[in-house]
N, C-alpha and C positions, 0 to 999 in steps of 0.2 A: 714242838719247836722251842729253841732257846728264847726266841723273842717273846713267847707267851709267858715264860718264867719271869723274865724281866718285867713284863707288863704286870703280872700278878704282884710283883714286889713294888710296883709304883715307879719303876725306873724307865720312863718313856724313852729317854735318850738312848740307852743301851738296847731297848727293845727295837727301836728304829734301826739301829746299826745291825742287829742280828737279822732282822727281816731283810735288810738290804743285802747282806751276805747271802741269805737264802735265795733271794730273787736272782742274784748274779750267778749263783752256783747251779740253779735249776737247769736252764738251757738258755744260752744267750739270745737265741732268736725267738724263744717263747718263754717269757718269765712266768714264775709260779703265780697263778691267779689268786690263790688264797693268801700267800705272803704279801702280794700287792694290796689285797683287801685289808689285811691286818695293819699294814703300815699306813694305808690311807685312813683307816679308822683312828689311829693315833694322831695323825696330822689333823683330822677333823676335830677330835676332842681338844686339841691344843690350838685350835683356831688358825692353823696354817692351811687355809682353805684352797689356795692354788695348788699346793702339793697334794692335798687330799683329793682334789678333783682329778689331777693327773693319774694318781695311783688307782683310784676307783674306776676311772674310764678304762685304764689299761687292764685292770682285773676283769671287767666285763668283756672287753675285746678278746681276752685270752681264755674265755670259757668259764668264768666263775659260775658256780652252781648254787642252788638253793641250800639253805636259807640265806646265805650271805649275799646272793645276787639281789634279792629284794631289799636287803638292808643297804647295799651299795646304791641301788636306785633311789632309795629314800634320802640318803646322804646327798647324792647329786642333785636331787630336787631342791633340798634345803640350800645347798650352795648356790644353785641357780637363782633362787629367790633373793639371795644376797647380792646378786650381780657380779659374782666372782668369775673371771675368765680363766 
């Protein structure tokens, strides 16, 4: 995915934009769980915890598989400890 390339280059802003395009293009009624996870991971890393929580919860709801599933659950646990809604 293009988002991964931007992420590798350290360009989180463009990575988020690329993941957002991928999520929208996947299927409007069922967004890509892996793209949601990757975007949520960037939000988590950049301390945008409400956005991270939303993406990670959506990724889990839409069938995210291992090993990303376990990582998403860990991120959500950490976000919960910080009291982010």
